[in-house]
mmCIF entry with sequence, helices, sheets and N, C-alpha, C, O atoms, coordinates in Angstrom:
data_MODEL
# 
_entry.id   MODEL 
# 
_entity.id                         1 
_entity.type                       polymer 
_entity.pdbx_number_of_molecules   1 
# 
_entity_poly.entity_id                      1 
_entity_poly.type                           'polypeptide(L)' 
_entity_poly.nstd_linkage                   no 
_entity_poly.nstd_monomer                   no 
_entity_poly.pdbx_seq_one_letter_code       MYDKPVYPDVISYLSPEISNKIHYMVTGPGYNGKKLYDLSISKGFQLVCPVRRS 
_entity_poly.pdbx_seq_one_letter_code_can   MYDKPVYPDVISYLSPEISNKIHYMVTGPGYNGKKLYDLSISKGFQLVCPVRRS 
_entity_poly.pdbx_strand_id                 A 
# 
loop_
_entity_poly_seq.entity_id 
_entity_poly_seq.num 
_entity_poly_seq.mon_id 
_entity_poly_seq.hetero 
1 1  MET n 
1 2  TYR n 
1 3  ASP n 
1 4  LYS n 
1 5  PRO n 
1 6  VAL n 
1 7  TYR n 
1 8  PRO n 
1 9  ASP n 
1 10 VAL n 
1 11 ILE n 
1 12 SER n 
1 13 TYR n 
1 14 LEU n 
1 15 SER n 
1 16 PRO n 
1 17 GLU n 
1 18 ILE n 
1 19 SER n 
1 20 ASN n 
1 21 LYS n 
1 22 ILE n 
1 23 HIS n 
1 24 TYR n 
1 25 MET n 
1 26 VAL n 
1 27 THR n 
1 28 GLY n 
1 29 PRO n 
1 30 GLY n 
1 31 TYR n 
1 32 ASN n 
1 33 GLY n 
1 34 LYS n 
1 35 LYS n 
1 36 LEU n 
1 37 TYR n 
1 38 ASP n 
1 39 LEU n 
1 40 SER n 
1 41 ILE n 
1 42 SER n 
1 43 LYS n 
1 44 GLY n 
1 45 PHE n 
1 46 GLN n 
1 47 LEU n 
1 48 VAL n 
1 49 CYS n 
1 50 PRO n 
1 51 VAL n 
1 52 ARG n 
1 53 ARG n 
1 54 SER n 
# 
_struct_asym.id          A 
_struct_asym.entity_id   1 
# 
loop_
_struct_conf.conf_type_id 
_struct_conf.id 
_struct_conf.pdbx_PDB_helix_id 
_struct_conf.beg_label_comp_id 
_struct_conf.beg_label_asym_id 
_struct_conf.beg_label_seq_id 
_struct_conf.pdbx_beg_PDB_ins_code 
_struct_conf.end_label_comp_id 
_struct_conf.end_label_asym_id 
_struct_conf.end_label_seq_id 
_struct_conf.pdbx_end_PDB_ins_code 
_struct_conf.beg_auth_comp_id 
_struct_conf.beg_auth_asym_id 
_struct_conf.beg_auth_seq_id 
_struct_conf.end_auth_comp_id 
_struct_conf.end_auth_asym_id 
_struct_conf.end_auth_seq_id 
_struct_conf.pdbx_PDB_helix_class 
_struct_conf.details 
_struct_conf.pdbx_PDB_helix_length 
HELX_P HELX_P1 AA1 LYS A 4  ? VAL A 6  ? LYS A 4  VAL A 6  5 ? 3  
HELX_P HELX_P2 AA2 TYR A 7  ? SER A 12 ? TYR A 7  SER A 12 1 ? 6  
HELX_P HELX_P3 AA3 PRO A 16 ? SER A 19 ? PRO A 16 SER A 19 1 ? 4  
HELX_P HELX_P4 AA4 PRO A 29 ? TYR A 31 ? PRO A 29 TYR A 31 5 ? 3  
HELX_P HELX_P5 AA5 LYS A 34 ? LYS A 43 ? LYS A 34 LYS A 43 1 ? 10 
# 
_struct_conf_type.id          HELX_P 
_struct_conf_type.criteria    ? 
_struct_conf_type.reference   ? 
# 
_struct_sheet.id               AA1 
_struct_sheet.type             ? 
_struct_sheet.number_strands   2 
_struct_sheet.details          ? 
# 
_struct_sheet_order.sheet_id     AA1 
_struct_sheet_order.range_id_1   1 
_struct_sheet_order.range_id_2   2 
_struct_sheet_order.offset       ? 
_struct_sheet_order.sense        parallel 
# 
loop_
_struct_sheet_range.sheet_id 
_struct_sheet_range.id 
_struct_sheet_range.beg_label_comp_id 
_struct_sheet_range.beg_label_asym_id 
_struct_sheet_range.beg_label_seq_id 
_struct_sheet_range.pdbx_beg_PDB_ins_code 
_struct_sheet_range.end_label_comp_id 
_struct_sheet_range.end_label_asym_id 
_struct_sheet_range.end_label_seq_id 
_struct_sheet_range.pdbx_end_PDB_ins_code 
_struct_sheet_range.beg_auth_comp_id 
_struct_sheet_range.beg_auth_asym_id 
_struct_sheet_range.beg_auth_seq_id 
_struct_sheet_range.end_auth_comp_id 
_struct_sheet_range.end_auth_asym_id 
_struct_sheet_range.end_auth_seq_id 
AA1 1 TYR A 24 ? VAL A 26 ? TYR A 24 VAL A 26 
AA1 2 GLN A 46 ? VAL A 48 ? GLN A 46 VAL A 48 
# 
loop_
_atom_site.group_PDB 
_atom_site.id 
_atom_site.type_symbol 
_atom_site.label_atom_id 
_atom_site.label_alt_id 
_atom_site.label_comp_id 
_atom_site.label_asym_id 
_atom_site.label_entity_id 
_atom_site.label_seq_id 
_atom_site.pdbx_PDB_ins_code 
_atom_site.Cartn_x 
_atom_site.Cartn_y 
_atom_site.Cartn_z 
_atom_site.occupancy 
_atom_site.B_iso_or_equiv 
_atom_site.pdbx_formal_charge 
_atom_site.auth_seq_id 
_atom_site.auth_comp_id 
_atom_site.auth_asym_id 
_atom_site.auth_atom_id 
_atom_site.pdbx_PDB_model_num 
ATOM 1   N N  . MET A 1 1  ? 0.845  -1.193 0.000   1.00 0.00 ? 1  MET A N  1 
ATOM 2   C CA . MET A 1 1  ? 0.000  0.000  0.000   1.00 0.00 ? 1  MET A CA 1 
ATOM 3   C C  . MET A 1 1  ? 0.880  1.242  0.000   1.00 0.00 ? 1  MET A C  1 
ATOM 4   O O  . MET A 1 1  ? 1.971  1.227  0.571   1.00 0.00 ? 1  MET A O  1 
ATOM 5   N N  . TYR A 1 2  ? 0.435  2.281  -0.612  1.00 0.00 ? 2  TYR A N  1 
ATOM 6   C CA . TYR A 1 2  ? 1.200  3.509  -0.673  1.00 0.00 ? 2  TYR A CA 1 
ATOM 7   C C  . TYR A 1 2  ? 0.408  4.645  -0.023  1.00 0.00 ? 2  TYR A C  1 
ATOM 8   O O  . TYR A 1 2  ? -0.774 4.497  0.287   1.00 0.00 ? 2  TYR A O  1 
ATOM 9   N N  . ASP A 1 3  ? 1.078  5.772  0.176   1.00 0.00 ? 3  ASP A N  1 
ATOM 10  C CA . ASP A 1 3  ? 0.495  6.895  0.911   1.00 0.00 ? 3  ASP A CA 1 
ATOM 11  C C  . ASP A 1 3  ? -0.014 8.012  0.021   1.00 0.00 ? 3  ASP A C  1 
ATOM 12  O O  . ASP A 1 3  ? -0.154 9.145  0.481   1.00 0.00 ? 3  ASP A O  1 
ATOM 13  N N  . LYS A 1 4  ? -0.293 7.723  -1.238  1.00 0.00 ? 4  LYS A N  1 
ATOM 14  C CA . LYS A 1 4  ? -0.746 8.762  -2.172  1.00 0.00 ? 4  LYS A CA 1 
ATOM 15  C C  . LYS A 1 4  ? -1.915 9.584  -1.621  1.00 0.00 ? 4  LYS A C  1 
ATOM 16  O O  . LYS A 1 4  ? -1.910 10.805 -1.781  1.00 0.00 ? 4  LYS A O  1 
ATOM 17  N N  . PRO A 1 5  ? -2.923 8.966  -0.976  1.00 0.00 ? 5  PRO A N  1 
ATOM 18  C CA . PRO A 1 5  ? -4.033 9.765  -0.443  1.00 0.00 ? 5  PRO A CA 1 
ATOM 19  C C  . PRO A 1 5  ? -3.614 10.718 0.679   1.00 0.00 ? 5  PRO A C  1 
ATOM 20  O O  . PRO A 1 5  ? -4.319 11.689 0.955   1.00 0.00 ? 5  PRO A O  1 
ATOM 21  N N  . VAL A 1 6  ? -2.488 10.456 1.323   1.00 0.00 ? 6  VAL A N  1 
ATOM 22  C CA . VAL A 1 6  ? -2.031 11.282 2.440   1.00 0.00 ? 6  VAL A CA 1 
ATOM 23  C C  . VAL A 1 6  ? -1.300 12.538 1.958   1.00 0.00 ? 6  VAL A C  1 
ATOM 24  O O  . VAL A 1 6  ? -1.255 13.538 2.675   1.00 0.00 ? 6  VAL A O  1 
ATOM 25  N N  . TYR A 1 7  ? -0.739 12.499 0.777   1.00 0.00 ? 7  TYR A N  1 
ATOM 26  C CA . TYR A 1 7  ? 0.078  13.607 0.272   1.00 0.00 ? 7  TYR A CA 1 
ATOM 27  C C  . TYR A 1 7  ? -0.628 14.965 0.374   1.00 0.00 ? 7  TYR A C  1 
ATOM 28  O O  . TYR A 1 7  ? -0.020 15.910 0.877   1.00 0.00 ? 7  TYR A O  1 
ATOM 29  N N  . PRO A 1 8  ? -1.875 15.107 -0.078  1.00 0.00 ? 8  PRO A N  1 
ATOM 30  C CA . PRO A 1 8  ? -2.530 16.428 0.043   1.00 0.00 ? 8  PRO A CA 1 
ATOM 31  C C  . PRO A 1 8  ? -2.647 16.901 1.497   1.00 0.00 ? 8  PRO A C  1 
ATOM 32  O O  . PRO A 1 8  ? -2.515 18.095 1.766   1.00 0.00 ? 8  PRO A O  1 
ATOM 33  N N  . ASP A 1 9  ? -2.889 15.987 2.425   1.00 0.00 ? 9  ASP A N  1 
ATOM 34  C CA . ASP A 1 9  ? -2.976 16.367 3.835   1.00 0.00 ? 9  ASP A CA 1 
ATOM 35  C C  . ASP A 1 9  ? -1.628 16.856 4.362   1.00 0.00 ? 9  ASP A C  1 
ATOM 36  O O  . ASP A 1 9  ? -1.556 17.861 5.068   1.00 0.00 ? 9  ASP A O  1 
ATOM 37  N N  . VAL A 1 10 ? -0.577 16.146 4.017   1.00 0.00 ? 10 VAL A N  1 
ATOM 38  C CA . VAL A 1 10 ? 0.763  16.533 4.463   1.00 0.00 ? 10 VAL A CA 1 
ATOM 39  C C  . VAL A 1 10 ? 1.127  17.905 3.904   1.00 0.00 ? 10 VAL A C  1 
ATOM 40  O O  . VAL A 1 10 ? 1.637  18.759 4.630   1.00 0.00 ? 10 VAL A O  1 
ATOM 41  N N  . ILE A 1 11 ? 0.870  18.114 2.630   1.00 0.00 ? 11 ILE A N  1 
ATOM 42  C CA . ILE A 1 11 ? 1.205  19.385 1.979   1.00 0.00 ? 11 ILE A CA 1 
ATOM 43  C C  . ILE A 1 11 ? 0.387  20.526 2.585   1.00 0.00 ? 11 ILE A C  1 
ATOM 44  O O  . ILE A 1 11 ? 0.895  21.640 2.718   1.00 0.00 ? 11 ILE A O  1 
ATOM 45  N N  . SER A 1 12 ? -0.855 20.270 2.949   1.00 0.00 ? 12 SER A N  1 
ATOM 46  C CA . SER A 1 12 ? -1.699 21.345 3.495   1.00 0.00 ? 12 SER A CA 1 
ATOM 47  C C  . SER A 1 12 ? -1.198 21.849 4.845   1.00 0.00 ? 12 SER A C  1 
ATOM 48  O O  . SER A 1 12 ? -1.507 22.976 5.233   1.00 0.00 ? 12 SER A O  1 
ATOM 49  N N  . TYR A 1 13 ? -0.431 21.033 5.565   1.00 0.00 ? 13 TYR A N  1 
ATOM 50  C CA . TYR A 1 13 ? 0.101  21.446 6.870   1.00 0.00 ? 13 TYR A CA 1 
ATOM 51  C C  . TYR A 1 13 ? 1.386  22.264 6.766   1.00 0.00 ? 13 TYR A C  1 
ATOM 52  O O  . TYR A 1 13 ? 1.873  22.782 7.771   1.00 0.00 ? 13 TYR A O  1 
ATOM 53  N N  . LEU A 1 14 ? 1.936  22.383 5.564   1.00 0.00 ? 14 LEU A N  1 
ATOM 54  C CA . LEU A 1 14 ? 3.161  23.175 5.410   1.00 0.00 ? 14 LEU A CA 1 
ATOM 55  C C  . LEU A 1 14 ? 2.849  24.658 5.558   1.00 0.00 ? 14 LEU A C  1 
ATOM 56  O O  . LEU A 1 14 ? 1.967  25.190 4.884   1.00 0.00 ? 14 LEU A O  1 
ATOM 57  N N  . SER A 1 15 ? 3.566  25.303 6.428   1.00 0.00 ? 15 SER A N  1 
ATOM 58  C CA . SER A 1 15 ? 3.377  26.748 6.578   1.00 0.00 ? 15 SER A CA 1 
ATOM 59  C C  . SER A 1 15 ? 4.002  27.453 5.376   1.00 0.00 ? 15 SER A C  1 
ATOM 60  O O  . SER A 1 15 ? 4.873  26.887 4.715   1.00 0.00 ? 15 SER A O  1 
ATOM 61  N N  . PRO A 1 16 ? 3.573  28.669 5.089   1.00 0.00 ? 16 PRO A N  1 
ATOM 62  C CA . PRO A 1 16 ? 4.182  29.409 3.972   1.00 0.00 ? 16 PRO A CA 1 
ATOM 63  C C  . PRO A 1 16 ? 5.692  29.581 4.140   1.00 0.00 ? 16 PRO A C  1 
ATOM 64  O O  . PRO A 1 16 ? 6.431  29.580 3.156   1.00 0.00 ? 16 PRO A O  1 
ATOM 65  N N  . GLU A 1 17 ? 6.148  29.728 5.381   1.00 0.00 ? 17 GLU A N  1 
ATOM 66  C CA . GLU A 1 17 ? 7.587  29.881 5.614   1.00 0.00 ? 17 GLU A CA 1 
ATOM 67  C C  . GLU A 1 17 ? 8.352  28.634 5.180   1.00 0.00 ? 17 GLU A C  1 
ATOM 68  O O  . GLU A 1 17 ? 9.455  28.727 4.643   1.00 0.00 ? 17 GLU A O  1 
ATOM 69  N N  . ILE A 1 18 ? 7.757  27.472 5.417   1.00 0.00 ? 18 ILE A N  1 
ATOM 70  C CA . ILE A 1 18 ? 8.404  26.214 5.014   1.00 0.00 ? 18 ILE A CA 1 
ATOM 71  C C  . ILE A 1 18 ? 8.255  25.987 3.520   1.00 0.00 ? 18 ILE A C  1 
ATOM 72  O O  . ILE A 1 18 ? 9.240  25.690 2.844   1.00 0.00 ? 18 ILE A O  1 
ATOM 73  N N  . SER A 1 19 ? 7.044  26.119 2.992   1.00 0.00 ? 19 SER A N  1 
ATOM 74  C CA . SER A 1 19 ? 6.836  25.828 1.565   1.00 0.00 ? 19 SER A CA 1 
ATOM 75  C C  . SER A 1 19 ? 7.611  26.798 0.672   1.00 0.00 ? 19 SER A C  1 
ATOM 76  O O  . SER A 1 19 ? 7.953  26.447 -0.457  1.00 0.00 ? 19 SER A O  1 
ATOM 77  N N  . ASN A 1 20 ? 7.891  28.004 1.153   1.00 0.00 ? 20 ASN A N  1 
ATOM 78  C CA . ASN A 1 20 ? 8.686  28.948 0.365   1.00 0.00 ? 20 ASN A CA 1 
ATOM 79  C C  . ASN A 1 20 ? 10.142 28.514 0.241   1.00 0.00 ? 20 ASN A C  1 
ATOM 80  O O  . ASN A 1 20 ? 10.853 28.963 -0.659  1.00 0.00 ? 20 ASN A O  1 
ATOM 81  N N  . LYS A 1 21 ? 10.585 27.646 1.138   1.00 0.00 ? 21 LYS A N  1 
ATOM 82  C CA . LYS A 1 21 ? 11.964 27.160 1.103   1.00 0.00 ? 21 LYS A CA 1 
ATOM 83  C C  . LYS A 1 21 ? 12.109 25.874 0.286   1.00 0.00 ? 21 LYS A C  1 
ATOM 84  O O  . LYS A 1 21 ? 13.225 25.442 -0.003  1.00 0.00 ? 21 LYS A O  1 
ATOM 85  N N  . ILE A 1 22 ? 10.991 25.270 -0.083  1.00 0.00 ? 22 ILE A N  1 
ATOM 86  C CA . ILE A 1 22 ? 11.012 24.024 -0.845  1.00 0.00 ? 22 ILE A CA 1 
ATOM 87  C C  . ILE A 1 22 ? 10.982 24.339 -2.337  1.00 0.00 ? 22 ILE A C  1 
ATOM 88  O O  . ILE A 1 22 ? 10.159 25.130 -2.798  1.00 0.00 ? 22 ILE A O  1 
ATOM 89  N N  . HIS A 1 23 ? 11.882 23.715 -3.079  1.00 0.00 ? 23 HIS A N  1 
ATOM 90  C CA . HIS A 1 23 ? 11.892 23.875 -4.531  1.00 0.00 ? 23 HIS A CA 1 
ATOM 91  C C  . HIS A 1 23 ? 11.378 22.621 -5.221  1.00 0.00 ? 23 HIS A C  1 
ATOM 92  O O  . HIS A 1 23 ? 10.694 22.693 -6.242  1.00 0.00 ? 23 HIS A O  1 
ATOM 93  N N  . TYR A 1 24 ? 11.719 21.462 -4.645  1.00 0.00 ? 24 TYR A N  1 
ATOM 94  C CA . TYR A 1 24 ? 11.315 20.176 -5.207  1.00 0.00 ? 24 TYR A CA 1 
ATOM 95  C C  . TYR A 1 24 ? 10.882 19.247 -4.072  1.00 0.00 ? 24 TYR A C  1 
ATOM 96  O O  . TYR A 1 24 ? 11.470 19.256 -2.990  1.00 0.00 ? 24 TYR A O  1 
ATOM 97  N N  . MET A 1 25 ? 9.855  18.453 -4.332  1.00 0.00 ? 25 MET A N  1 
ATOM 98  C CA . MET A 1 25 ? 9.435  17.400 -3.410  1.00 0.00 ? 25 MET A CA 1 
ATOM 99  C C  . MET A 1 25 ? 9.624  16.082 -4.158  1.00 0.00 ? 25 MET A C  1 
ATOM 100 O O  . MET A 1 25 ? 8.943  15.826 -5.151  1.00 0.00 ? 25 MET A O  1 
ATOM 101 N N  . VAL A 1 26 ? 10.541 15.254 -3.686  1.00 0.00 ? 26 VAL A N  1 
ATOM 102 C CA . VAL A 1 26 ? 10.835 13.988 -4.337  1.00 0.00 ? 26 VAL A CA 1 
ATOM 103 C C  . VAL A 1 26 ? 10.053 12.887 -3.638  1.00 0.00 ? 26 VAL A C  1 
ATOM 104 O O  . VAL A 1 26 ? 10.116 12.746 -2.416  1.00 0.00 ? 26 VAL A O  1 
ATOM 105 N N  . THR A 1 27 ? 9.312  12.106 -4.423  1.00 0.00 ? 27 THR A N  1 
ATOM 106 C CA . THR A 1 27 ? 8.496  11.029 -3.880  1.00 0.00 ? 27 THR A CA 1 
ATOM 107 C C  . THR A 1 27 ? 8.719  9.750  -4.686  1.00 0.00 ? 27 THR A C  1 
ATOM 108 O O  . THR A 1 27 ? 9.465  9.738  -5.666  1.00 0.00 ? 27 THR A O  1 
ATOM 109 N N  . GLY A 1 28 ? 8.074  8.702  -4.263  1.00 0.00 ? 28 GLY A N  1 
ATOM 110 C CA . GLY A 1 28 ? 8.136  7.437  -4.984  1.00 0.00 ? 28 GLY A CA 1 
ATOM 111 C C  . GLY A 1 28 ? 7.205  7.452  -6.182  1.00 0.00 ? 28 GLY A C  1 
ATOM 112 O O  . GLY A 1 28 ? 6.396  8.370  -6.320  1.00 0.00 ? 28 GLY A O  1 
ATOM 113 N N  . PRO A 1 29 ? 7.301  6.461  -7.045  1.00 0.00 ? 29 PRO A N  1 
ATOM 114 C CA . PRO A 1 29 ? 6.490  6.429  -8.259  1.00 0.00 ? 29 PRO A CA 1 
ATOM 115 C C  . PRO A 1 29 ? 4.989  6.346  -8.001  1.00 0.00 ? 29 PRO A C  1 
ATOM 116 O O  . PRO A 1 29 ? 4.202  6.669  -8.891  1.00 0.00 ? 29 PRO A O  1 
ATOM 117 N N  . GLY A 1 30 ? 4.575  5.926  -6.820  1.00 0.00 ? 30 GLY A N  1 
ATOM 118 C CA . GLY A 1 30 ? 3.152  5.855  -6.500  1.00 0.00 ? 30 GLY A CA 1 
ATOM 119 C C  . GLY A 1 30 ? 2.473  7.209  -6.404  1.00 0.00 ? 30 GLY A C  1 
ATOM 120 O O  . GLY A 1 30 ? 1.244  7.288  -6.396  1.00 0.00 ? 30 GLY A O  1 
ATOM 121 N N  . TYR A 1 31 ? 3.259  8.273  -6.332  1.00 0.00 ? 31 TYR A N  1 
ATOM 122 C CA . TYR A 1 31 ? 2.713  9.624  -6.214  1.00 0.00 ? 31 TYR A CA 1 
ATOM 123 C C  . TYR A 1 31 ? 2.554  10.316 -7.557  1.00 0.00 ? 31 TYR A C  1 
ATOM 124 O O  . TYR A 1 31 ? 2.187  11.490 -7.607  1.00 0.00 ? 31 TYR A O  1 
ATOM 125 N N  . ASN A 1 32 ? 2.816  9.628  -8.613  1.00 0.00 ? 32 ASN A N  1 
ATOM 126 C CA . ASN A 1 32 ? 2.732  10.197 -9.950  1.00 0.00 ? 32 ASN A CA 1 
ATOM 127 C C  . ASN A 1 32 ? 1.261  10.396 -10.320 1.00 0.00 ? 32 ASN A C  1 
ATOM 128 O O  . ASN A 1 32 ? 0.533  9.425  -10.532 1.00 0.00 ? 32 ASN A O  1 
ATOM 129 N N  . GLY A 1 33 ? 0.832  11.646 -10.397 1.00 0.00 ? 33 GLY A N  1 
ATOM 130 C CA . GLY A 1 33 ? -0.540 11.956 -10.766 1.00 0.00 ? 33 GLY A CA 1 
ATOM 131 C C  . GLY A 1 33 ? -0.715 13.451 -10.977 1.00 0.00 ? 33 GLY A C  1 
ATOM 132 O O  . GLY A 1 33 ? -0.134 14.261 -10.254 1.00 0.00 ? 33 GLY A O  1 
ATOM 133 N N  . LYS A 1 34 ? -1.518 13.812 -11.967 1.00 0.00 ? 34 LYS A N  1 
ATOM 134 C CA . LYS A 1 34 ? -1.692 15.227 -12.321 1.00 0.00 ? 34 LYS A CA 1 
ATOM 135 C C  . LYS A 1 34 ? -2.178 16.066 -11.152 1.00 0.00 ? 34 LYS A C  1 
ATOM 136 O O  . LYS A 1 34 ? -1.699 17.184 -10.963 1.00 0.00 ? 34 LYS A O  1 
ATOM 137 N N  . LYS A 1 35 ? -3.116 15.557 -10.365 1.00 0.00 ? 35 LYS A N  1 
ATOM 138 C CA . LYS A 1 35 ? -3.639 16.336 -9.235  1.00 0.00 ? 35 LYS A CA 1 
ATOM 139 C C  . LYS A 1 35 ? -2.547 16.650 -8.221  1.00 0.00 ? 35 LYS A C  1 
ATOM 140 O O  . LYS A 1 35 ? -2.511 17.743 -7.655  1.00 0.00 ? 35 LYS A O  1 
ATOM 141 N N  . LEU A 1 36 ? -1.668 15.698 -7.997  1.00 0.00 ? 36 LEU A N  1 
ATOM 142 C CA . LEU A 1 36 ? -0.587 15.929 -7.036  1.00 0.00 ? 36 LEU A CA 1 
ATOM 143 C C  . LEU A 1 36 ? 0.451  16.898 -7.601  1.00 0.00 ? 36 LEU A C  1 
ATOM 144 O O  . LEU A 1 36 ? 1.003  17.716 -6.866  1.00 0.00 ? 36 LEU A O  1 
ATOM 145 N N  . TYR A 1 37 ? 0.714  16.807 -8.901  1.00 0.00 ? 37 TYR A N  1 
ATOM 146 C CA . TYR A 1 37 ? 1.620  17.774 -9.531  1.00 0.00 ? 37 TYR A CA 1 
ATOM 147 C C  . TYR A 1 37 ? 1.020  19.181 -9.433  1.00 0.00 ? 37 TYR A C  1 
ATOM 148 O O  . TYR A 1 37 ? 1.714  20.134 -9.080  1.00 0.00 ? 37 TYR A O  1 
ATOM 149 N N  . ASP A 1 38 ? -0.258 19.301 -9.745  1.00 0.00 ? 38 ASP A N  1 
ATOM 150 C CA . ASP A 1 38 ? -0.915 20.609 -9.694  1.00 0.00 ? 38 ASP A CA 1 
ATOM 151 C C  . ASP A 1 38 ? -0.947 21.167 -8.275  1.00 0.00 ? 38 ASP A C  1 
ATOM 152 O O  . ASP A 1 38 ? -0.730 22.362 -8.075  1.00 0.00 ? 38 ASP A O  1 
ATOM 153 N N  . LEU A 1 39 ? -1.215 20.312 -7.288  1.00 0.00 ? 39 LEU A N  1 
ATOM 154 C CA . LEU A 1 39 ? -1.224 20.739 -5.895  1.00 0.00 ? 39 LEU A CA 1 
ATOM 155 C C  . LEU A 1 39 ? 0.146  21.260 -5.485  1.00 0.00 ? 39 LEU A C  1 
ATOM 156 O O  . LEU A 1 39 ? 0.247  22.294 -4.824  1.00 0.00 ? 39 LEU A O  1 
ATOM 157 N N  . SER A 1 40 ? 1.185  20.558 -5.867  1.00 0.00 ? 40 SER A N  1 
ATOM 158 C CA . SER A 1 40 ? 2.543  20.982 -5.535  1.00 0.00 ? 40 SER A CA 1 
ATOM 159 C C  . SER A 1 40 ? 2.872  22.331 -6.159  1.00 0.00 ? 40 SER A C  1 
ATOM 160 O O  . SER A 1 40 ? 3.426  23.211 -5.499  1.00 0.00 ? 40 SER A O  1 
ATOM 161 N N  . ILE A 1 41 ? 2.532  22.487 -7.416  1.00 0.00 ? 41 ILE A N  1 
ATOM 162 C CA . ILE A 1 41 ? 2.784  23.763 -8.107  1.00 0.00 ? 41 ILE A CA 1 
ATOM 163 C C  . ILE A 1 41 ? 2.031  24.896 -7.413  1.00 0.00 ? 41 ILE A C  1 
ATOM 164 O O  . ILE A 1 41 ? 2.561  25.999 -7.274  1.00 0.00 ? 41 ILE A O  1 
ATOM 165 N N  . SER A 1 42 ? 0.800  24.631 -6.979  1.00 0.00 ? 42 SER A N  1 
ATOM 166 C CA . SER A 1 42 ? 0.025  25.678 -6.302  1.00 0.00 ? 42 SER A CA 1 
ATOM 167 C C  . SER A 1 42 ? 0.656  26.087 -4.977  1.00 0.00 ? 42 SER A C  1 
ATOM 168 O O  . SER A 1 42 ? 0.431  27.197 -4.494  1.00 0.00 ? 42 SER A O  1 
ATOM 169 N N  . LYS A 1 43 ? 1.449  25.189 -4.388  1.00 0.00 ? 43 LYS A N  1 
ATOM 170 C CA . LYS A 1 43 ? 2.156  25.490 -3.144  1.00 0.00 ? 43 LYS A CA 1 
ATOM 171 C C  . LYS A 1 43 ? 3.528  26.102 -3.401  1.00 0.00 ? 43 LYS A C  1 
ATOM 172 O O  . LYS A 1 43 ? 4.208  26.515 -2.462  1.00 0.00 ? 43 LYS A O  1 
ATOM 173 N N  . GLY A 1 44 ? 3.939  26.163 -4.671  1.00 0.00 ? 44 GLY A N  1 
ATOM 174 C CA . GLY A 1 44 ? 5.176  26.846 -5.021  1.00 0.00 ? 44 GLY A CA 1 
ATOM 175 C C  . GLY A 1 44 ? 6.385  25.952 -5.228  1.00 0.00 ? 44 GLY A C  1 
ATOM 176 O O  . GLY A 1 44 ? 7.507  26.454 -5.305  1.00 0.00 ? 44 GLY A O  1 
ATOM 177 N N  . PHE A 1 45 ? 6.193  24.649 -5.318  1.00 0.00 ? 45 PHE A N  1 
ATOM 178 C CA . PHE A 1 45 ? 7.320  23.768 -5.587  1.00 0.00 ? 45 PHE A CA 1 
ATOM 179 C C  . PHE A 1 45 ? 6.913  22.702 -6.595  1.00 0.00 ? 45 PHE A C  1 
ATOM 180 O O  . PHE A 1 45 ? 5.735  22.554 -6.922  1.00 0.00 ? 45 PHE A O  1 
ATOM 181 N N  . GLN A 1 46 ? 7.898  21.969 -7.079  1.00 0.00 ? 46 GLN A N  1 
ATOM 182 C CA . GLN A 1 46 ? 7.661  20.971 -8.118  1.00 0.00 ? 46 GLN A CA 1 
ATOM 183 C C  . GLN A 1 46 ? 7.758  19.568 -7.528  1.00 0.00 ? 46 GLN A C  1 
ATOM 184 O O  . GLN A 1 46 ? 8.690  19.260 -6.784  1.00 0.00 ? 46 GLN A O  1 
ATOM 185 N N  . LEU A 1 47 ? 6.791  18.727 -7.865  1.00 0.00 ? 47 LEU A N  1 
ATOM 186 C CA . LEU A 1 47 ? 6.804  17.324 -7.466  1.00 0.00 ? 47 LEU A CA 1 
ATOM 187 C C  . LEU A 1 47 ? 7.647  16.541 -8.459  1.00 0.00 ? 47 LEU A C  1 
ATOM 188 O O  . LEU A 1 47 ? 7.477  16.672 -9.671  1.00 0.00 ? 47 LEU A O  1 
ATOM 189 N N  . VAL A 1 48 ? 8.559  15.723 -7.936  1.00 0.00 ? 48 VAL A N  1 
ATOM 190 C CA . VAL A 1 48 ? 9.427  14.909 -8.783  1.00 0.00 ? 48 VAL A CA 1 
ATOM 191 C C  . VAL A 1 48 ? 9.221  13.451 -8.395  1.00 0.00 ? 48 VAL A C  1 
ATOM 192 O O  . VAL A 1 48 ? 9.450  13.066 -7.248  1.00 0.00 ? 48 VAL A O  1 
ATOM 193 N N  . CYS A 1 49 ? 8.789  12.645 -9.356  1.00 0.00 ? 49 CYS A N  1 
ATOM 194 C CA . CYS A 1 49 ? 8.574  11.212 -9.139  1.00 0.00 ? 49 CYS A CA 1 
ATOM 195 C C  . CYS A 1 49 ? 9.421  10.427 -10.118 1.00 0.00 ? 49 CYS A C  1 
ATOM 196 O O  . CYS A 1 49 ? 9.521  10.795 -11.288 1.00 0.00 ? 49 CYS A O  1 
ATOM 197 N N  . PRO A 1 50 ? 10.037 9.339  -9.648  1.00 0.00 ? 50 PRO A N  1 
ATOM 198 C CA . PRO A 1 50 ? 10.774 8.490  -10.599 1.00 0.00 ? 50 PRO A CA 1 
ATOM 199 C C  . PRO A 1 50 ? 9.810  7.885  -11.618 1.00 0.00 ? 50 PRO A C  1 
ATOM 200 O O  . PRO A 1 50 ? 8.645  7.625  -11.319 1.00 0.00 ? 50 PRO A O  1 
ATOM 201 N N  . VAL A 1 51 ? 10.308 7.675  -12.789 1.00 0.00 ? 51 VAL A N  1 
ATOM 202 C CA . VAL A 1 51 ? 9.506  7.086  -13.859 1.00 0.00 ? 51 VAL A CA 1 
ATOM 203 C C  . VAL A 1 51 ? 9.677  5.574  -13.813 1.00 0.00 ? 51 VAL A C  1 
ATOM 204 O O  . VAL A 1 51 ? 10.794 5.064  -13.732 1.00 0.00 ? 51 VAL A O  1 
ATOM 205 N N  . ARG A 1 52 ? 8.560  4.872  -13.865 1.00 0.00 ? 52 ARG A N  1 
ATOM 206 C CA . ARG A 1 52 ? 8.610  3.405  -13.930 1.00 0.00 ? 52 ARG A CA 1 
ATOM 207 C C  . ARG A 1 52 ? 8.848  3.001  -15.378 1.00 0.00 ? 52 ARG A C  1 
ATOM 208 O O  . ARG A 1 52 ? 8.141  3.435  -16.287 1.00 0.00 ? 52 ARG A O  1 
ATOM 209 N N  . ARG A 1 53 ? 9.826  2.186  -15.565 1.00 0.00 ? 53 ARG A N  1 
ATOM 210 C CA . ARG A 1 53 ? 10.115 1.670  -16.912 1.00 0.00 ? 53 ARG A CA 1 
ATOM 211 C C  . ARG A 1 53 ? 9.591  0.259  -17.011 1.00 0.00 ? 53 ARG A C  1 
ATOM 212 O O  . ARG A 1 53 ? 9.764  -0.549 -16.099 1.00 0.00 ? 53 ARG A O  1 
ATOM 213 N N  . SER A 1 54 ? 8.947  -0.031 -18.129 1.00 0.00 ? 54 SER A N  1 
ATOM 214 C CA . SER A 1 54 ? 8.415  -1.386 -18.299 1.00 0.00 ? 54 SER A CA 1 
ATOM 215 C C  . SER A 1 54 ? 9.341  -2.246 -19.115 1.00 0.00 ? 54 SER A C  1 
ATOM 216 O O  . SER A 1 54 ? 9.046  -3.417 -19.354 1.00 0.00 ? 54 SER A O  1 
# 
C-alpha cells in the first residue's frame, strides 16, 4: 500500500515559511498523478517522481 491519499494532507500542513523554502518534493512512483503535480505547483514547488520503466 502507498500513501498517495495522504500527500494532500501533508502538503496542506506546510506553513508558507516552510513551503517557500522548498523547490522540489521527491516522492516514490506511486505519487505520480496530475492532481498531485498541480497541488505541488500551487504550493510553489515541483513534485518529482521516478519514472517506472516497463
